[in-house]
C-alpha positions in Angstrom: -72.5 -6.8 -68.4 -74.0 -10.0 -69.6 -76.0 -10.4 -72.8 -79.1 -10.8 -70.8 -78.5 -7.5 -68.9 -77.7 -5.7 -72.1 -80.9 -7.0 -73.8 -83.0 -6.0 -70.8 -81.5 -2.5 -70.8 -82.3 -2.2 -74.5 -85.8 -3.5 -74.0 -86.5 -1.2 -71.1 -85.3 1.8 -73.1 -87.5 0.7 -76.1 -90.5 0.3 -73.9 -90.1 3.7 -72.3 -89.6 5.4 -75.7 -92.6 3.7 -77.3 -94.9 3.3 -74.4 -95.4 -0.3 -75.5 -96.3 -2.8 -72.8 -94.0 -5.8 -72.0 -96.6 -8.3 -73.2 -97.3 -6.6 -76.5 -93.5 -6.2 -77.0 -93.0 -9.9 -76.3 -95.8 -10.9 -78.6 -94.6 -8.8 -81.5 -90.8 -9.3 -81.0 -90.6 -12.9 -79.9 -94.0 -14.4 -80.3 -94.2 -14.8 -76.5 -96.2 -12.4 -74.4 -94.2 -13.4 -71.3 -90.8 -13.0 -73.0 -89.6 -10.0 -71.0 -90.8 -11.6 -67.7 -89.1 -14.8 -68.6 -85.8 -13.1 -69.4 -85.9 -11.1 -66.2 -86.5 -14.3 -64.3 -83.4 -15.8 -65.8 -84.7 -17.9 -68.6 -82.4 -18.5 -71.5 -82.9 -17.4 -75.1 -81.3 -18.4 -78.3 -79.1 -16.2 -80.5 -81.8 -16.4 -83.1 -84.3 -15.0 -80.7 -81.8 -12.3 -79.6 -81.3 -11.3 -83.2 -85.0 -11.3 -83.9 -85.8 -9.1 -80.8 -83.1 -6.6 -81.7 -84.2 -6.5 -85.3 -87.7 -5.8 -84.2 -86.6 -2.9 -82.1 -84.4 -1.4 -84.8 -87.1 -1.8 -87.5 -90.0 -0.7 -85.4 -92.1 2.2 -86.7 -94.9 3.3 -84.4 -98.4 3.2 -86.0 -99.8 6.6 -86.8 -102.4 7.7 -84.3 -105.9 7.9 -85.5 -106.8 11.5 -86.4 -103.3 12.7 -86.3 -102.8 12.6 -90.1 -103.1 16.0 -91.6 -105.5 16.2 -94.5 -104.2 17.5 -97.7 -105.3 21.0 -98.4 -107.7 21.5 -101.2 -106.5 23.5 -104.0 -108.2 26.9 -104.0 -110.6 27.3 -106.8 -109.2 29.8 -109.3 -111.7 32.3 -110.5 -110.6 34.2 -113.6 -111.7 37.7 -113.7 -113.7 38.4 -116.8 
């Protein structure tokens, strides 16, 4: 399997796992919204770009979804019996 094929397989798995679009991925990972399309079409890429794209995928942490954060519970007011 070529480096291109390996990278495309990794990208496809990442996109499926995260739900990210190809253009957003390309922009964030390689500063090129057409990166995935270009690689699929046979365009070359540098080792530096390969390393940057792989690092992006390994370091990626999805943003928390709005409203999905649980609010901290308020401490119950303690009422001392007199």
